[in-house]
C-alpha positions in Angstrom: -0.1 -0.2 0.1 1.4 3.5 -0.9 2.8 5.5 2.3 0.2 8.1 1.1 -2.5 6.0 1.8 -1.2 4.8 4.6 -0.8 8.6 6.3 -4.1 9.0 5.2 -5.8 6.4 7.0 -3.9 6.7 10.1 -5.2 10.4 10.1 -8.8 9.6 10.0 -9.2 7.1 12.9 -8.9 7.6 16.7 -10.0 11.0 18.6 -9.1 14.3 17.3 -6.3 16.6 17.7 -4.6 19.5 17.1 -2.9 18.1 13.8 -6.5 16.6 13.0 -8.0 19.9 12.9 -4.9 21.5 10.7 -5.5 18.8 8.2 -9.0 19.5 8.2 -8.6 23.1 7.7 -6.7 22.5 4.8 -8.4 20.3 2.9 -10.5 21.2 -0.2 -13.9 20.7 -1.0 -15.2 20.6 2.7 -18.2 23.4 3.7 -16.3 25.7 6.0 -19.6 26.6 7.9 -20.5 23.0 8.3 -16.5 22.3 10.1 -16.7 25.3 12.2 -20.2 23.5 13.9 -18.5 20.7 14.5 -15.5 22.5 16.4 -17.4 25.5 18.4 -17.4 23.5 21.5 -13.6 22.0 21.3 -11.9 19.2 20.2 -13.7 16.9 22.5 -17.2 17.3 20.5 -15.7 17.5 17.2 -15.9 13.9 16.8 -13.2 11.9 15.1 -11.3 13.1 11.4 -13.5 10.5 9.4 -16.9 11.8 11.1 -15.9 15.5 10.6 -15.0 14.8 6.8 -18.4 12.8 6.3 -19.9 15.4 7.9 -18.7 18.5 6.0 -17.4 17.0 2.3 -19.3 18.3 -0.6 -17.8 15.8 -2.5 -15.7 12.6 -1.8 -11.7 13.1 -1.1 -9.2 10.9 -2.8 -6.9 9.4 0.5 -3.8 11.1 -1.9 -5.2 14.6 -1.0 -6.0 13.9 2.9 -2.4 12.5 3.1 -1.1 16.0 1.3 -3.1 17.6 4.0 -1.9 15.6 6.8 1.7 16.4 5.6 1.1 20.5 5.2 -0.2 19.9 8.6 3.0 18.7 10.0 5.3 20.9 7.7 2.8 24.0 9.5 3.5 22.7 13.0 7.1 22.3 12.5 7.5 25.8 11.1 5.4 27.2 13.7 7.3 25.7 16.5 10.4 26.9 15.2 9.2 30.7 14.2 6.9 30.7 18.0 3.8 30.8 16.3 0.5 29.2 18.2 -2.1 27.4 16.2 -5.3 28.3 18.3 -8.5 25.6 17.5 -11.7 27.0 17.2 -14.1 26.2 20.5 -10.7 26.3 22.5 -11.0 28.7 25.9 -7.8 30.6 24.0 -9.8 31.3 21.0 -11.0 35.1 20.5 -14.6 35.2 21.6 -15.8 38.1 19.4 -14.2 35.8 16.5 -16.1 32.8 17.4 -19.6 34.0 17.1 -19.5 34.6 13.3 -20.7 31.7 10.8 -17.6 31.0 9.4 -14.7 31.5 11.7 -11.5 30.3 11.2 -10.8 26.5 12.4 -7.3 27.2 13.3 -6.1 30.7 14.0 -2.0 31.1 14.1 -1.1 33.8 16.1 2.0 36.0 18.0 1.6 37.7 20.8 -0.7 38.7 23.3 -3.8 36.6 23.8 -5.0 39.1 26.4 -5.8 41.6 23.9 -8.5 40.2 22.6 -10.1 40.1 26.5 -11.7 43.3 25.3 -14.0 45.0 22.6 -12.2 46.1 19.5 -12.6 48.6 16.9 -10.7 48.3 13.2 -10.0 50.8 10.9 -9.4 50.3 7.7 -9.3 52.0 4.3 -7.0 53.2 1.2 -3.3 51.6 0.8 -2.9 54.5 -1.5 -4.1 57.0 1.0 -4.0 60.4 1.4 -1.9 62.2 4.4 -5.2 63.5 5.8 -6.4 59.8 5.8 -2.9 58.5 7.3 -3.6 61.6 10.0 -7.0 60.5 11.0 -6.2 56.8 11.5 -3.4 57.4 13.5 -5.2 60.0 15.6 -8.4 57.7 15.7 -5.7 54.3 16.6 -4.0 56.4 19.6 -7.3 57.6 21.0 -8.9 54.3 21.0 -5.9 52.7 22.5 -5.6 55.1 24.9 -8.9 55.0 26.1 -8.5 50.6 26.9 -9.9 50.1 23.3 -7.7 47.1 20.8 -7.4 48.7 17.1 -7.6 45.5 14.3 -6.2 46.5 11.2 -4.3 44.6 7.8 -1.1 45.9 8.3 -1.5 47.0 4.6 0.4 50.2 3.7 -1.5 53.8 3.8 -4.7 53.5 6.6 -4.0 50.1 8.0 -0.5 50.9 9.0 -1.1 54.4 10.1 -3.9 52.7 12.2 -1.7 50.4 14.2 1.4 53.0 14.2 -1.0 55.2 16.2 -2.5 52.5 18.9 1.0 52.1 19.1 1.8 55.6 20.0 -0.4 55.0 22.6 0.3 54.2 26.4 -1.9 51.4 26.6 -0.3 48.0 27.4 -2.2 46.0 25.0 -3.0 48.2 22.0 -3.3 46.7 18.6 -4.1 43.3 16.2 -3.2 43.1 12.9 -4.4 40.2 10.7 -2.1 39.0 7.8 -3.4 37.4 4.2 -0.5 35.4 4.5 1.5 33.2 7.0 2.8 35.3 10.0 6.3 34.8 9.0 5.6 35.5 5.5 5.2 39.5 6.2 3.9 41.2 3.6 4.5 43.9 2.9 7.8 43.3 3.7 8.9 46.8 5.2 6.2 46.3 8.2 8.3 43.5 9.3 9.7 46.0 12.1 6.3 47.7 13.3 5.0 43.9 13.5 7.7 42.9 15.9 6.1 46.1 18.0 2.3 45.1 17.4 3.4 41.2 18.8 4.8 43.0 21.8 1.8 44.8 22.8 -0.8 43.1 20.9 -1.2 40.6 18.4 -0.4 39.2 14.9 -2.5 36.7 13.9 -3.5 34.8 10.2 -5.8 31.8 9.3 -3.0 31.0 7.0 -0.8 28.6 8.3 3.5 29.4 8.7 5.0 29.6 5.3 1.7 30.6 2.9 2.9 33.4 0.7 0.1 36.6 -0.4 -1.8 36.0 -3.0 -4.8 38.1 -4.0 -7.6 36.0 -3.0 -6.3 35.8 0.9 -6.7 39.3 1.0 -10.8 39.3 0.8 -10.7 36.4 3.1 -8.5 37.6 5.4 -11.5 40.5 5.9 -14.0 38.6 7.5 -11.8 37.9 10.5 -10.6 41.8 10.5 -14.5 42.6 11.0 -15.4 39.6 12.9 -12.6 40.6 15.7 -14.3 43.8 16.2 -17.4 45.4 17.8 -17.3 48.3 14.6 -15.4 49.1 11.8 -14.2 52.6 11.1 -14.2 53.2 6.7 -11.3 56.0 7.0 -11.4 56.5 3.4 -12.0 53.9 0.5 -13.0 54.4 -3.4 -15.9 52.5 -4.8 -14.2 49.4 -5.2 -11.9 49.5 -2.1 -11.2 46.5 -0.2 -12.3 48.4 2.8 -15.8 47.9 1.6 -15.7 44.2 1.5 -14.8 44.3 5.3 -17.7 46.3 5.6 -20.1 44.3 3.9 -18.7 41.7 6.0 -19.2 43.5 9.2 -23.0 44.3 8.1 -23.4 40.3 7.9 -21.7 39.7 11.1 -24.2 42.0 12.8 -21.0 44.9 13.4 -21.7 48.5 13.7 -20.1 50.5 10.3 -19.3 54.0 11.0 -17.0 55.8 8.0 -14.9 59.2 8.3 -15.8 62.2 5.4 -13.3 63.0 3.0 -12.6 65.5 0.4 -15.6 65.1 -2.2 -13.3 66.5 -4.9 -10.9 64.3 -6.0 -13.2 60.9 -5.7 -11.0 58.8 -3.8 -13.6 58.5 -0.6 -16.8 58.0 -2.9 -16.7 54.5 -0.8 -17.0 55.8 1.9 -19.4 58.4 1.4 -21.8 55.6 -0.1 -21.5 54.0 3.3 -22.8 57.4 5.1 -25.6 57.8 2.4 -26.5 54.4 3.4 -26.6 55.2 6.9 -23.1 54.7 8.2 -22.7 56.8 11.3 -20.3 60.0 11.0 -16.9 59.5 12.9 -14.9 62.6 13.4 -12.9 61.5 16.6 -12.9 58.2 19.1 -16.0 59.5 20.9 -18.2 59.0 18.2 -17.2 55.6 18.1 -17.7 54.8 21.9 -20.7 56.6 21.6 -22.2 54.3 18.9 -20.7 50.7 21.0 -22.3 52.3 24.1 -19.1 52.5 25.9 -18.3 55.4 28.2 -17.0 58.1 26.9 -14.2 60.7 28.1 -13.5 64.3 27.2 -11.5 63.5 24.5 -13.1 66.7 22.6 -12.5 69.1 25.6 -8.5 67.9 25.6 -8.3 68.2 21.9 -10.1 72.0 21.6 -7.7 72.8 23.9 -5.0 71.6 22.1 -6.3 73.6 19.3 -6.9 76.4 21.3 -2.8 76.4 21.9 -2.0 75.7 18.4 -3.9 78.0 16.7 -1.9 80.3 18.3 1.1 79.3 16.6 1.9 81.6 13.3 3.0 78.9 11.5 0.2 75.9 12.1 -2.6 78.6 12.0 -1.4 79.0 8.2 -1.6 75.6 7.4 -4.7 73.5 6.6 -4.6 69.7 8.2 -3.3 67.5 5.4 -2.3 70.1 2.9 1.2 69.9 1.6 3.4 73.1 1.7 7.0 74.2 0.0 8.9 76.1 2.5 8.8 79.4 0.4 4.6 79.3 0.3 4.8 78.6 4.1 7.2 81.9 3.8 5.0 83.9 2.1 1.9 82.6 4.2 3.2 83.3 7.4 5.7 86.5 6.2 8.3 84.5 8.3 11.6 84.7 6.4 12.6 81.0 5.6 16.1 81.0 7.4 14.1 81.9 10.7 11.2 79.4 9.4 13.0 76.6 8.9 14.2 75.8 12.6 10.7 76.5 13.6 8.9 74.1 11.4 11.9 70.9 12.8 10.6 71.9 16.3 6.6 71.8 15.1 7.7 68.4 13.4 9.3 66.9 16.6 6.7 68.0 18.7 3.9 65.9 16.3 2.4 68.8 14.8 4.0 69.0 11.2 5.2 65.8 9.0 8.4 66.1 6.3 7.6 64.7 2.7 10.5 65.5 0.7 10.5 68.8 0.3 7.1 69.9 1.7 5.7 70.3 4.9 2.3 69.0 5.9 0.1 69.6 9.3 -0.5 66.4 10.9 -3.5 67.1 12.3 -3.0 64.5 15.2 -3.6 64.8 19.0 -0.4 64.1 20.1 
């Protein structure tokens, strides 16, 4: 008898274990919803591998395919052990409760970081990868405000809005503050330049994926992972999204899962936020700050607006900041003309404002960040 068939038959009998659960999660041709129902109450109630296979397979599966899945499970477990990645099975007391409530949760969630980040209600912040400076600043500010209030921020660690939201949360003083959901294995960072911030997230939150270690990023993975972003969250906030943005897929998942959907209004002239404006027309709540989000979730709010108004009063006295609209880019000479300050004197002042977090330099231009920190 071929070795592959022997391995498949061995896997099919006996009590379900972690390896079986991983192998089932990797098998094609199964009903994911029916499989999830078998695991909701733990491995002990999931039955044997053979029983789960019979109950969830849409068509007969060849032993060789089962053997391939078993070998892939072994490889994933070995790779996870060498990279400090932990698999958590649906139905275990370590599995995130919010995610467990959706109709098609992943059977196995791979994670690195701190499980206690899932103990509190979270909010997802999603939006454009090619985000404007305005959108990145709003995302960062919301990330900081939510994390500072004890609300972890969930996003996808993509360029643009996602990484800005994670960065904002990490800028808070919260011990656990953010969760990144990947469309690849945790050990295959995409985009590669976000490896450093992923390490920071692992120390103060978690990086998770339903894809086993070693899985490369593929286009079809990202819409699939979006249901996890919304599934981990009590609400999602769309900061900037075109009409075909992946953020709208996350919003659709959120609505199907019974989560709140909110959106940040943006510039109506560019067309880059038509997707978010469409959500607002359909009844999504407008978000200007974290209080708007927390009020929608019924969580206690604190005087963020009063603090921010005091900050605005202080910064409005500065002639440089008073001349800069948040999110707008300025050349040094243009700002000199606006403020009447000689460029030789203006440049050191801009550097001070940059260090204070009020101004950001991008190439030869300056932009007022609009952040609350």
